[in-house]
N, C-alpha and C positions, 0 to 999 in steps of 0.2 A: 332335731335341734342343730344349728350350725356350730362350726368349731369355735367361732368367737365367743357365742353366747355360752357354749359349754364351759369354755375356759373361764369366763367371768363368773359363772355360777360356782365353779370349782374353787376359785379364789375366795369368793365371798364366803362360801361354806367353810373353807379352811380357816379364814380369819375368825369366824364365829367360834370355831373349835380350838383356836390357839390357846395353849396353856401358858407359854411364855415366849418372848422373842429375845434372842441372844445375839450379842455382837462379838464376833470372833477377834482375838488379838492378832496383830499382824504376824508375831512370831509363831503362833500356833495355826495360822491360816492354811487351808488347803489350796488356796488360790496361788496360781503361778502367773506372774505378770512380767513380761519382758518387753523392752524397747530396743529398737535397732541402734539407737544412739541416745546419749544422755545430754549432748550438747548440739545446738543448731547454729551453724555458721552460715549466714546468708550468702547465697551464691556459691557456696562450697559443699555444704552437706546435700548428698544426692537425694536422700529419701528419709522418711521417718515412718516406721512401722510399729504398732502396738499389738501385742498378742496376750489376751487374758484368757486363762483356761482353768478348769476345775476337773480333777480326775473322776473316773467312773466309781460309783459306789464307795465314796470316801467321805464319811465313814459309811459302813454297811447299813443299808435300809434308808439312807437319805435320798431325797429326790430334789433335783435342781429345778426351781421355778423359773428363774431367769438369770441372764448375764448381762452386765452393762459396763460402759465406760463413760466416766464423767471427767470434766476438767475445770480447774479454777486457776485463773491467771492473776498477774500482779494487778492489773486494772480491770479485770472482768469477774463476775460473780460465778458461783458453781453452776456448771451447765452440763446437762446430760448430752453426750455426743451420740451414743448409739445404744440400742438394747435389742436383745433377742430373747424369746420366751420359749416355753416347752411346746407350745403350739406352732412354732415356726414363724411367729410374727417377728418382723425385723423393722425397726424404725431407726432413722439416723437424722441428725441435724442437717437441714438444708443450707445451702449456700457455701458448702465446703466441696472442694474438688477432690474427691477421694480416688485413689488408684487401687486400694484394696478395701473391700467392705464385704465381709461375710461372717457368718456365725452359725452355731448349731447348739442346741440343748438336748442332751440325752444322758440320763443317769447311768445307763448301763455301758455306754460307749465312751462317755466323756463329753464335757461341754466347753465351748470356747466362743470368743468373739474377737475379731481381728479387724484392724483399721490401718490404713496406710495412705501416705501423700508422697508426691515427688517434689523435690526442691522446696522444702518447707522454709517458711520466713520466720521472722521473730514472733509473729502473732500465734504461732503454734507452740510456743513455749508455755510453761506452766506445770502444775501438778496434776497428773492424771490418776484417777481412782478406778481400780478394776474391782468390780463387785459381783458376787454370786449369792443369790437368794435361794436358801435351801430349807426344805421342810423335812422333819423326821416322822417316824411312825406315829408319834404322840401329837402331831400337828404343832410342834414347836418349830418356829421359824428362826433360821440362823442367817445372819448377814456376814459373810466371809468377804473381806476386802483387803487390797493391798494398794499402796501408792507408789507412784514413780514420778520423779521431777525431771523435767527436761528444761534446761537452761539455754541462754543465748551465749555465744562464744565471746570471750574477752581476750584480746591479743595485747600483750605488753610489748611496747617499742622503746626505743631510746628517748623518746619524747613524751612518754607517759603511757596511759591506758587508752585503748580504742575499743569501744563497745561494738556490738553487732551493728548498731545504727551507723557507727563510724565505718565499719567495713562496708556497709551498703553505700555509703558516700564514696568510699574509695573505689568501689566497683563501678559507680556511676562516672567517676572521674576517669577511671581506666577506659570505659567505653568512649567518653568524649575524646580522650587522647587517641584512641584507635581510629576514630572518625577523622581527627585532624591529621593523623598519620596517613590515612588513605588519601586525603586531600592533597598532602605534600607529595605523595607518590605520583599522583596525576599531574601536579605541577612539574615535578622532577622529570617525568616522562616527557612532557611537552618541551621542557628546557633541553632534554637530551636530544630530542628530534631536531630542535633548532640548532644545537651545537653540531650535530651530525650533517645537517644541511650546509651549515656555514663552513665546516671543515671540508666537506665535498667540494664546495665552491672554491676554497682557498687552494685545495690539492689540485683542482683542474687549472687554476690560474698558475700555480707553481710549475705544473707540468708544462703548460704553454710557455711559461718563461724559460724553463730549461730547454725546451725544444727550440726556442729562439736564440738561445746562447751557445748550445752544444749540439754536436752530432754524436750519436753514441753507438757503440757496437760491442758485442760480447765475444770473449775468447777464453777458452780453458778455465771457465768458472769465474772470470773476472769481467767486470764491465769497464769499458774505456769511453772517454769523453774527449772529443776533439773540439776545442773552443772555436766559436765563430766570431770571436771578438778579441782584441789585443789588450793585454794587461799593461800596466805601467812598469811592472817589475816582476821578478821571480817570486818575490814575497806575496804580491797581489795574486799570482797564479796559485801559490800554495793555499791561500785562504779559500780561493774558489774551489779548489779540489777538496778541501776539508769540508765544505758545505755539501758536497756530494758524497760524503763518508769515504773519501779516498785521499789520494796524494799524487804528486807529479810522477808520471809513468816511470817504472823501473824495468829496464830490459834485462831478463835473466837468461834468455836462449835465443838461438838464431831464428827458431820458429816464431817466438814472440815478435822479433824484429821484423820478420817478414810479414807477419799480420799487421803490424803498425804501418809498414810502408803501403800495404794494400788499403788500409783504412784511410790513410792520407790521400792516395790516389794521384793520378797524373793527368794532364800536365799541370805543373805549377811553375810560377815564376822563380827565377834564380834567386831573387831577393827575399823570398818567404822562408821563414824558419819556424820550427815547432819545438818548444822547450820541453825537455825531459827532466828526469829526477837527478842526474849526475851533476857533481860539483867538486871543484878542487880549491874552494875558498879557504878552507882551513889549512891546507898544506899544498903549496904549488906543485902540480904534477902528480899528486895523489888523488885519484878520483874515487869518490865514494857516492853512495846513494844518499840524497838529502834526507829522506823519510827514514829508511831502515838503518842507515849508518854503516852498512857493508860495502865492500868493494863492488864495482860494477860487474854484474854477472856475465854480461856479453857486450862486447864493443865491435863496431864496424866503422872505424874512422875513415874518413875520406883521405885521400893522399895529402900529406903535409899537415894533417890535423892530429891531435890538437895543436894549434899553432902558438897558443898563449900570446896572442897579439896584444898590443897596448894601445889604448885609445885615450889620449890626453891624460896619461898616468894611470888609467884604469885597464886592468887585464881582463881577458876573456875567461871566465871561471865557471860558465854554465854550459851544460851539455845540451845540444840541439839536434834535429834532424833537418837537413836542407838539401835542395837539389844542387849537388856539386859534381862537376865533370859528367853531366847528363845522367846522374844516378842519385837516388836518395841515400845519403850516407850521414854518419854522425860527425859533428863538428863542435868546437867550442865557440862560445859567443859571450857577449856581455850579459849580465844578469839584469838588465833592464832594456826597454825598447831603445834600440841605437838610434834611429832617426825617425822623424814623422812619416818618411816615405818608406816604402817596403812593408812586408808583413811579419809580425812577430807574434806567433800563437803558442798555444800550449796543449799538452795531452795529459789527462788525468786517469788514473787507474783506481778502481774500487774492488775490493776483494768479494763484495756482494752483488750479484747480478740483479738488477733492478727489473 
């Protein structure tokens, strides 16, 4: 006779001999029923596990016939989820994606049935009933059972109460915002590439313009720019130097002046001058650097200079380098271009080597 047929015959025979069927009160129940959580929060709760068990030989002489878990929901009828019997038959409700599904019935070792799901939703909420069908030596059947209620999360905010359905809507909104953010990142990346390309083009144009307006050379950690065009005044020259993060060159040592003379080069015409940073505009005869405000660090005036000559009532108050007596020497000059003829240029100094 097969195991299934034998089990059915045994059950039928037991029922025919049943003296009385008893229902156990929850507080006296031998059933142990645990849940991994009592609250489901959609998208947050990682898993739900139910563990229904009955101890071995409790009471002594009792035999477990079957273990089962049922559920009743707010809008769903009482439904048997899973059952395991003494013959090892295991049945479970279809259509549910279980991650844990096992059970065992053995009166001497203990009986249990265990179910589990990952990322449970609101449909898994409800009251779960753990049942153990037990028969004693007099064929009395006892139904031991225990209930556990699993609810959906309710989050209170400053605008009211949000149910799990509201949380689900929020999760959906977050997903939509993440998608929009990713799209914005793509657009921003494209815009950044465009800006970088535009900046590279403008930088190239600026470098080309700088090369057209200045000759440059480095000395002792500083960058020097020799203008290839003539300004209208010392103020115009100062502004041009500031655009290069610098100032009109200040000569501090004989070595620096030797570098500047080499930078200017020869031969040049006697009428060409190169404006430096020295001035005595504030106090006649007291020469200071226009940018730093300190006295001139090194001077190499040509013979008879500074002459402090006067031109139509205007004195020579700006320091220049010019070819005087067949040598590049310092001189004083007007602080604006003296005549349309002749050359009047300037030299900038920047503490940062470009």
